[in-house]
C-alpha positions in Angstrom: 0.0 0.0 0.0 1.4 3.4 -0.9 2.0 6.0 1.8 -0.8 8.5 2.4 -1.4 11.5 4.6 0.4 14.9 4.9 3.9 13.3 4.5 3.0 11.8 1.2 1.5 15.0 0.1 4.6 16.9 1.1 6.7 14.6 -1.0 4.4 15.2 -3.9 5.1 18.9 -3.5 8.8 18.4 -3.6 10.3 19.6 -6.9 11.4 16.9 -9.3 14.0 17.3 -12.1 12.4 19.0 -15.1 8.9 19.2 -13.5 8.5 22.3 -11.3 4.9 22.5 -10.1 4.8 26.2 -10.4 6.3 28.6 -12.9 9.2 30.8 -11.9 6.8 33.7 -11.9 4.4 32.0 -9.4 7.3 30.8 -7.2 8.6 34.3 -7.0 5.2 35.5 -5.9 5.1 32.8 -3.2 8.6 33.6 -1.9 7.6 37.3 -1.8 4.9 36.4 0.7 7.6 35.4 3.1 9.0 38.9 3.1 5.7 40.8 3.3 5.0 42.8 6.4 8.5 42.6 8.0 6.9 44.3 11.0 5.3 41.0 11.9 8.7 39.4 12.0 10.0 42.2 14.3 7.0 41.7 16.6 7.5 38.0 16.7 11.2 38.4 17.3 10.6 40.8 20.2 8.1 38.5 21.9 10.6 35.6 21.5 13.4 37.6 22.9 11.3 38.9 25.8 10.0 35.4 26.6 13.5 33.8 26.7 15.0 36.7 28.6 12.3 36.6 31.3 12.6 32.8 31.4 16.4 33.0 31.9 16.1 35.8 34.5 13.3 34.0 36.4 15.0 30.6 36.4 18.5 31.9 36.9 19.9 29.1 34.7 23.1 29.9 32.6 21.9 27.6 29.9 18.8 29.7 29.4 20.9 32.8 29.3 23.0 31.3 26.5 19.8 30.2 24.7 18.3 33.7 25.0 21.4 35.3 23.7 21.6 33.0 20.6 17.9 33.5 19.9 18.3 37.3 20.2 21.2 37.3 17.7 19.2 35.2 15.3 16.1 37.4 15.7 18.0 40.6 15.1 19.7 39.2 12.0 16.4 38.0 10.6 14.8 41.3 11.0 17.7 43.1 9.5 17.9 40.8 6.5 14.2 41.0 5.9 14.3 44.8 5.8 17.5 44.9 3.8 16.4 42.5 1.0 13.8 43.7 -1.6 11.8 40.9 -3.1 10.5 43.3 -5.8 14.0 43.9 -7.0 15.2 41.7 -9.9 18.8 41.9 -8.6 18.2 39.2 -6.0 17.2 35.8 -7.3 14.3 33.8 -6.0 16.5 31.0 -4.9 18.7 33.3 -2.9 15.8 35.0 -1.2 14.4 31.6 -0.3 17.7 30.2 1.1 18.3 33.3 3.2 14.8 33.1 4.6 15.1 29.4 5.3 18.4 29.8 7.2 17.0 32.4 9.4 13.6 30.8 9.9 15.0 27.3 10.7 17.6 28.7 13.0 15.1 30.8 15.0 12.6 27.8 15.1 15.2 25.5 16.4 16.5 28.0 18.9 13.1 28.8 20.4 12.3 25.0 20.4 15.5 24.2 22.2 15.0 27.0 24.8 11.5 25.7 25.4 12.8 22.1 25.8 15.5 23.3 28.2 13.0 24.8 30.6 11.5 21.3 30.9 14.7 19.4 30.8 16.5 21.6 33.4 13.4 21.7 35.7 12.8 25.4 35.5 9.9 26.8 37.6 6.4 25.9 36.4 5.5 29.4 35.3 8.7 29.6 33.2 7.9 26.3 31.6 4.4 27.4 30.8 5.7 30.7 29.4 8.3 29.1 27.0 6.2 26.0 26.0 3.2 28.3 25.3 5.4 30.7 23.4 7.0 27.9 21.4 3.6 26.3 20.6 2.1 29.6 19.5 5.1 30.3 17.3 4.9 26.9 15.6 1.2 27.2 14.9 1.3 30.9 13.9 4.3 30.5 11.6 2.6 27.6 9.9 -0.2 29.8 8.7 2.0 32.7 7.8 4.4 30.8 5.6 1.9 28.3 4.1 2.9 29.6 0.7 6.1 27.7 1.0 5.0 24.5 2.8 8.5 23.1 3.2 9.5 26.2 5.2 6.3 26.3 7.3 6.5 22.6 8.1 10.2 22.8 8.8 9.7 25.7 11.3 6.8 23.8 12.9 8.8 20.6 13.4 12.0 22.3 14.5 10.2 24.3 17.1 7.9 21.6 18.5 10.0 18.4 18.3 12.6 19.5 20.9 9.7 20.3 23.4 8.0 17.0 22.6 11.4 15.1 23.1 11.9 16.8 26.5 8.4 15.9 27.6 9.0 12.2 26.7 12.4 12.3 28.4 10.8 13.6 31.6 8.2 10.9 31.5 5.6 12.3 33.8 1.9 11.7 32.9 1.2 15.4 32.3 4.3 15.8 30.1 3.6 12.6 28.2 0.1 13.8 27.5 1.6 17.1 26.3 4.0 15.2 24.1 1.1 13.2 22.6 -0.8 16.4 22.0 2.2 17.9 20.2 2.6 14.6 18.2 -1.0 15.0 17.0 -0.7 18.7 16.5 2.2 18.5 14.1 0.4 16.3 11.4 -2.8 18.3 11.9 -1.0 21.6 11.3 0.9 20.0 8.3 -2.5 19.1 6.8 -3.7 22.7 7.3 -0.5 24.1 5.8 -0.8 21.8 2.7 -4.4 22.7 2.2 -3.7 26.4 2.4 -0.7 25.9 0.1 -2.8 24.1 -2.4 -5.4 26.8 -2.4 -2.7 29.5 -2.8 -1.1 27.6 -5.7 -4.3 27.0 -7.5 -5.3 30.7 -7.1 -1.9 31.8 -8.4 -2.0 29.3 -11.2 -5.5 30.4 -12.2 -4.5 34.0 -12.1 -1.4 33.2 -14.1 -3.4 31.3 -16.7 -5.8 34.3 -16.9 -2.9 36.7 -17.2 -1.3 34.5 -20.0 -4.7 34.2 -21.7 -5.2 38.0 -21.5 -1.7 38.6 -22.9 -2.4 36.1 -25.7 -5.7 37.7 -26.5 -4.0 41.1 -26.6 -1.4 39.7 -29.1 -4.2 38.2 -31.2 -6.2 41.4 -31.1 -3.2 43.2 -32.5 -2.2 40.6 -35.1 -3.5 40.1 -38.6 -4.6 36.5 -39.1 -3.6 36.1 -42.8 -0.1 37.7 -42.8 1.0 37.5 -39.1 1.8 41.2 -39.3 0.4 43.8 -36.9 -3.2 44.8 -37.7 -4.7 48.3 -37.5 -5.0 48.1 -33.7 -1.4 46.9 -33.4 -0.2 49.7 -35.7 -2.0 52.3 -33.6 -0.5 50.9 -30.4 3.0 50.9 -31.9 2.6 54.4 -33.2 1.4 55.8 -29.8 4.3 54.0 -27.9 6.9 55.2 -30.5 5.7 58.8 -30.5 5.6 58.9 -26.7 9.2 58.0 -26.4 10.4 60.1 -29.5 13.3 62.4 -29.0 13.4 66.0 -30.1 15.6 65.4 -33.2 14.2 62.0 -34.2 12.3 61.6 -37.4 9.7 59.0 -38.5 8.3 57.8 -41.8 4.9 56.3 -42.5 4.9 54.4 -45.8 1.4 53.5 -46.9 1.3 50.7 -49.6 -1.7 49.7 -51.7 -1.5 46.7 -54.1 -2.9 47.8 -57.5 -5.8 45.9 -59.0 -5.5 43.2 -56.3 -9.2 42.6 -56.7 -8.5 40.9 -60.0 -6.3 38.3 -58.3 -9.2 37.4 -55.9 -11.8 37.4 -58.7 -9.8 35.4 -61.3 -7.7 33.1 -59.1 -9.7 32.9 -55.9 -9.3 34.2 -52.3 -6.9 31.4 -51.2 -4.4 32.5 -53.9 -5.0 36.1 -52.9 -4.2 35.3 -49.3 -1.0 33.6 -50.4 0.0 36.7 -52.3 -0.7 38.8 -49.3 1.4 36.5 -47.1 4.3 36.7 -49.6 4.1 40.5 -49.7 4.1 40.6 -45.9 7.2 38.4 -45.8 9.0 40.7 -48.3 8.0 43.7 -46.3 9.4 42.2 -43.1 12.7 41.4 -44.8 13.2 44.7 -46.5 12.0 47.0 -43.7 14.6 48.5 -41.3 15.2 46.8 -37.9 12.7 48.0 -35.3 10.1 49.1 -37.9 6.5 48.3 -37.4 5.1 46.4 -40.4 1.3 46.2 -40.5 -1.6 45.1 -42.7 -4.0 48.0 -42.5 -6.8 46.1 -44.2 -7.6 44.5 -47.5 -4.6 44.9 -49.8 -3.1 47.9 -47.9 0.0 47.7 -45.8 1.9 50.2 -43.6 5.6 50.5 -42.7 6.2 52.8 -39.7 9.9 53.3 -39.0 12.6 55.7 -37.6 14.6 57.5 -40.3 17.7 59.7 -40.4 16.4 62.2 -42.9 14.3 62.5 -46.1 16.9 60.8 -48.3 16.9 57.9 -45.9 13.1 57.6 -46.2 13.4 57.8 -50.0 15.9 54.9 -50.1 13.6 52.8 -47.8 10.6 53.5 -49.9 12.5 52.7 -53.1 13.7 49.4 -51.7 10.2 48.5 -50.5 8.7 49.3 -53.9 11.3 47.3 -55.8 10.9 44.3 -53.5 7.1 44.2 -53.8 7.2 44.6 -57.6 9.2 41.5 -58.1 7.0 38.7 -59.6 5.4 36.3 -57.3 5.3 32.6 -58.0 2.2 30.7 -56.8 2.1 27.0 -57.6 4.4 27.6 -60.6 2.3 30.5 -61.9 4.1 33.8 -62.3 2.0 36.8 -61.0 2.9 40.4 -61.5 2.3 42.4 -58.4 2.1 46.2 -58.7 1.8 48.6 -55.8 1.4 52.3 -55.2 3.1 54.0 -52.2 2.3 57.1 -50.3 4.9 58.5 -47.8 4.6 61.0 -45.0 7.3 62.2 -42.6 7.2 63.3 -39.0 7.5 66.1 -38.0 7.4 67.9 -41.3 4.2 66.3 -42.6 2.3 65.9 -39.3 3.0 66.3 -35.6 0.7 63.5 -34.5 -0.4 60.0 -35.6 -3.7 61.0 -37.2 -2.2 63.9 -39.2 0.7 61.7 -40.3 -1.7 58.9 -41.5 -3.9 61.5 -43.3 -0.8 62.9 -45.1 0.4 59.4 -46.2 -3.1 58.4 -47.3 -3.3 61.6 -49.4 0.1 60.9 -50.9 -1.1 57.4 -51.8 -4.2 58.8 -53.4 -2.1 60.9 -55.7 0.1 58.0 -56.5 -3.0 56.0 -57.7 -4.6 58.9 -59.5 -1.2 59.7 -61.2 -1.1 56.3 -62.8 -0.5 53.7 -60.1 2.7 51.7 -59.6 4.6 54.7 -58.3 5.7 56.3 -55.0 4.6 59.8 -54.0 5.7 61.8 -51.0 3.3 64.1 -49.3 3.3 67.7 -50.5 1.3 70.6 -49.1 -0.2 71.2 -52.5 -2.0 67.9 -52.2 -4.1 69.3 -49.4 -5.2 72.2 -51.5 -6.0 69.8 -54.4 -8.0 67.6 -52.0 -9.9 70.7 -50.7 -10.7 71.7 -54.3 -11.9 68.1 -55.1 -14.1 68.0 -52.1 -15.5 71.4 -52.9 -16.3 70.1 -56.5 -17.9 67.0 -55.1 -20.2 68.9 -52.8 -21.2 71.5 -55.5 -21.7 68.7 -58.0 -24.2 67.0 -55.8 -26.0 70.3 -55.3 -25.9 71.0 -59.0 -27.7 67.8 -59.8 -30.4 68.6 -57.4 -30.7 72.2 -58.7 -30.5 71.2 -62.3 -27.5 73.3 -63.0 -26.2 70.7 -65.4 -27.1 70.5 -69.1 -26.8 67.9 -71.8 -25.2 68.9 -75.0 -25.2 66.7 -78.2 -22.4 66.2 -80.7 -23.4 64.6 -84.0 -21.9 61.4 -85.4 -22.1 61.7 -89.2 -22.3 59.1 -92.0 -19.1 59.8 -94.0 -20.8 58.7 -97.3 -24.1 60.6 -97.1 -23.2 63.4 -94.6 -26.4 62.7 -92.7 -26.5 62.6 -88.9 -26.8 59.1 -87.6 -26.3 59.6 -83.9 -25.8 62.3 -81.3 -23.4 61.7 -78.4 -24.8 63.1 -75.2 -22.1 65.1 -73.3 -22.7 66.8 -69.9 -22.0 70.4 -69.3 -21.9 72.3 -66.0 -22.5 76.0 -65.9 -21.7 77.1 -62.3 -23.7 80.2 -61.2 -20.5 81.7 -59.8 -17.5 80.0 -61.4 -19.0 79.8 -64.9 -18.5 76.8 -67.1 -16.5 73.9 -65.5 -14.9 71.5 -67.9 -15.8 67.8 -67.8 -12.1 67.0 -67.3 -12.4 68.9 -64.0 -15.5 67.3 -62.5 -15.9 63.9 -64.1 -12.8 62.4 -62.5 -14.0 63.7 -59.1 -17.4 62.2 -59.7 -15.8 58.9 -60.5 -13.6 58.9 -57.4 -16.4 59.8 -55.1 -19.1 57.7 -56.5 -21.2 60.7 -57.6 -20.8 59.4 -61.1 -23.5 56.8 -60.5 -26.1 59.4 -59.8 -24.7 61.7 -62.5 -24.7 58.9 -65.1 -28.2 57.9 -64.4 -29.3 61.5 -64.7 -27.5 61.9 -68.1 -29.1 58.7 -69.4 -32.6 59.8 -68.4 -32.2 63.3 -69.9 -30.6 62.1 -73.1 -33.3 59.4 -73.6 -36.0 62.0 -73.0 -34.5 64.4 -75.6 -33.9 61.6 -78.2 -37.5 60.5 -77.9 -38.4 63.8 -79.7 -36.1 63.1 -82.7 -36.8 61.2 -85.8 -36.7 57.4 -85.3 -33.6 57.0 -87.5 -31.5 59.2 -85.2 -30.0 57.5 -82.2 -28.4 58.8 -79.0 -25.1 57.6 -77.5 -24.3 57.9 -73.8 -20.9 57.2 -72.1 -21.0 54.9 -69.1 -18.5 54.8 -66.2 -17.4 51.4 -64.9 -18.7 52.5 -61.5 -22.1 53.1 -62.9 -22.2 49.7 -64.5 -21.1 47.9 -61.3 -23.7 49.8 -59.2 -26.6 47.5 -58.0 -29.5 47.6 -60.4 -27.6 49.5 -63.1 -29.3 47.7 -66.0 -32.7 48.2 -64.4 -32.1 51.9 -64.0 -31.4 52.3 -67.7 -34.4 50.2 -68.7 -36.6 52.4 -66.4 -35.1 55.6 -68.1 -36.0 54.2 -71.5 -39.5 53.3 -70.4 -40.2 56.7 -68.8 -38.8 58.5 -71.9 -40.7 56.3 -74.3 -37.5 55.6 -76.3 -37.0 52.4 -78.3 -34.1 50.6 -76.7 -32.5 50.0 -80.1 -32.0 53.8 -80.4 -29.8 53.9 -77.3 -26.1 53.3 -77.7 -24.0 52.9 -74.6 -20.3 53.7 -75.0 -17.9 51.7 -72.8 -14.1 51.8 -72.6 -11.7 48.9 -72.9 -10.6 49.2 -69.2 -14.1 48.1 -68.2 -13.5 44.6 -69.4 -10.4 44.3 -67.4 -11.7 45.7 -64.1 -14.9 43.6 -63.7 -15.5 41.1 -66.4 -18.4 39.2 -64.7 -20.5 42.3 -63.8 -19.8 43.8 -67.2 -20.9 40.6 -69.1 -24.2 40.4 -67.0 -24.9 44.1 -67.6 -24.3 44.0 -71.4 -26.2 40.7 -71.9 -29.3 42.0 -70.0 -29.5 45.2 -72.0 -28.6 43.6 -75.3 -31.5 41.3 -75.0 -33.9 44.2 -75.0 -32.2 45.8 -78.0 -29.7 48.3 -76.5 -26.6 48.7 -78.6 -23.0 49.0 -77.4 -20.0 50.9 -78.7 -16.4 50.5 -77.7 -15.0 54.0 -77.1 -11.4 55.2 -77.3 -10.3 52.0 -79.1 -6.5 51.6 -79.1 -5.7 53.6 -75.9 -6.2 50.9 -73.3 -6.1 47.2 -73.0 -7.0 46.5 -76.6 -8.1 42.9 -77.1 -9.8 41.4 -80.1 -11.2 38.9 -77.6 -13.5 41.6 -76.2 -14.8 42.4 -79.7 -15.5 38.7 -80.3 -17.1 38.1 -76.9 -19.4 41.0 -76.5 -22.2 42.2 -78.8 -20.5 45.4 -80.0 -22.1 47.3 -82.9 -19.7 50.2 -83.1 -16.0 50.9 -82.5 -14.7 54.4 -82.0 -11.1 54.9 -83.0 -9.5 57.3 -80.6 -8.7 60.8 -81.8 -5.0 60.3 -81.2 -4.9 58.2 -84.4 -6.6 60.9 -86.4 -5.3 64.3 -85.2 -2.7 63.4 -82.6 1.0 64.4 -82.6 2.1 61.0 -84.0 -0.3 60.8 -87.0 1.4 59.2 -90.0 1.8 56.0 -91.9 1.6 53.8 -88.8 -1.6 55.4 -87.5 -3.1 55.3 -91.0 -2.3 51.6 -91.2 -3.9 50.9 -87.9 -7.1 52.7 -88.9 -7.2 50.7 -92.1 -6.8 47.5 -90.2 -9.5 48.3 -87.8 -11.8 49.4 -90.6 -11.2 46.2 -92.5 -12.0 44.2 -89.3 -15.2 46.2 -88.8 -16.3 45.5 -92.4 -15.7 41.8 -91.9 -17.5 41.7 -88.6 -20.3 44.0 -89.7 -19.2 46.6 -87.0 -19.3 50.3 -87.8 -16.1 52.2 -87.3 -16.2 55.8 -86.0 -13.3 58.1 -86.5 -13.1 60.7 -83.6 -11.5 64.1 -83.5 -12.0 65.1 -87.2 -11.2 68.8 -87.7 -10.3 69.2 -91.3 -11.6 68.1 -94.7 -8.3 66.3 -95.3 -8.8 64.2 -92.2 -12.4 63.4 -93.2 -11.2 62.2 -96.7 -8.4 60.2 -95.2 -10.5 58.2 -92.7 -13.2 57.7 -95.3 -10.6 56.2 -97.7 -9.3 54.1 -94.9 -12.7 52.5 -94.5 -14.3 54.3 -91.6 -18.0 54.6 -92.0 -18.8 57.3 -89.4 -17.1 60.5 -88.3 -17.2 62.8 -85.3 -15.5 66.1 -84.6 -15.4 69.8 -84.8 -15.3 69.6 -88.6 -19.0 68.6 -88.5 -20.1 70.3 -85.3 -19.2 71.0 -81.7 -21.5 69.7 -79.0 -24.7 71.8 -79.0 -27.8 72.2 -76.7 -30.8 70.1 -77.3 -32.7 72.8 -79.2 -29.8 73.3 -81.7 -29.5 69.5 -82.1 -33.2 69.5 -83.1 -32.5 72.4 -85.5 -29.6 70.5 -87.1 -31.9 67.5 -87.7 -34.6 69.7 -89.1 -32.2 71.5 -91.5 -30.9 68.2 -92.7 -34.3 66.9 -93.3 -35.1 70.0 -95.4 -32.1 69.2 -97.6 -30.1 72.4 -96.7 -27.1 70.3 -95.7 -27.4 67.4 -98.2 -24.5 68.5 -100.4 -22.2 70.2 -97.9 -20.5 69.2 -94.7 -22.4 70.1 -91.6 -21.0 73.0 -89.6 -22.6 74.3 -86.5 -21.3 76.3 -83.6 -22.2 75.7 -80.0 
């Protein structure tokens, strides 16, 4: 049968090689409890000294005087060491604190136990025996509770103080003293059991608290870490920025580099989110490798990353940004496939671009915005002029929303003419904005703002509705063309909005031509296909605008139901017009003839250009040679004049 009881439990608590029951942190906390309230040690020492001194004086025995002297020295040394050592200081190890306490505690316990036993063994007066035995018993019981955090010390003090008294009682052999010895013999295991129970509760409480603390630390780390990349997330970045700025010296500089992966949505859409996550993980790995030591690298969200680091000066930040950009732009290989990753970077410096975290981030974000607007795949540093430009754009955005509500916008129409007959086949609807205070604002100024802010959706729907309403008043053989923004097409219910506009205007869907650019097919192929298919089914026609300036692909022409291709004006009246551009126009015209697609030459300004594109095979023309964009009433007059035959034999010229 295995041993049971407090002794077995004490052995269970003994440390085994490689298996400490408590962590170093918990053990340190338990040892610290031994040194708490050194005043209690001083009070205990004083009572012990007083009891032994009175006993020696009352009994007049030299042995008791010697015992009292030894106990006094030990007590004084214990109090001095307890007050001199700081358990909160990391300079003194836990083991050293524990050993020093054990030496003093065991020495004192043995000394007071021996003095108590001597009063019995030497036959001191009864009151002296009572004084010392009671003092020793009280000490043994009291110290057991006080030092229960370290049961080996508590039980050691208990046994060292009480065993000498018990031995003296047994040696004397009287019935009363034997009874006292038996009582002490029962008291020791009882107190050991109490000590072990208290120790168990303390350890479990400390372990629970430590587990909770570790869990809280772990949760804090998780709350500040991005799951996909392992980088800091937005919360982690904010925490790092605050801590860094709080400890920033006067002459120290910081750089915040905001990185956005260009067209990353296409990776997710075409290859799937698992591949997208692997690309993000690879970008994160590269950022960690190329960023300076001590820099905070974070995934701000989606496909945006931030590097926050100390810098020496602006040139240092330029070098860091250049290295980061070059590292990200290297091709990524996923399962043998080679992916081209492009990124735009915005950089802001502290203190010159912002004195606090919020301002610094706003400046970097604005620099990133200009990097993307400026053509993507580039690095831009914040400049004060960017703020003025942003203010101007926000002003235009607000005024544009108001202008739509107040009907300050107008629709002008530019004719698209049949190059053989000279007759108007279509009018392209173009928006014009006549500001009550600033005069006419050019489309190049407010259309980009509308697209960036999402106002283009509202504006585009309004243009379509107005153009359809006007076209419904024209002869049925004259169509209307409307430019569509990719944002407008991707908006929920885009096709339904156009169908409603046609129904409200009473315009045959076959008389509406929607002009789209080549970039639309790259940005959102699925949404574009669904949009075109739905409207093509009801008869709406589609034209490919600015052909040759974007991602030209014959696959788009073959896939989508295009009825018209508009050759960009740069091939007709641009700076590089010549044999090559003429050959391109001829090739496109021949393709259109084969596929039964009409080819429109844009930007015609002279009779020579008209003759050239007609000879090249273009069927339709558009440009100032025929007419500028005109208001709806002048468009109606042009149609009426044409129908009367006034312009049958001469090119159409009209002024806005």
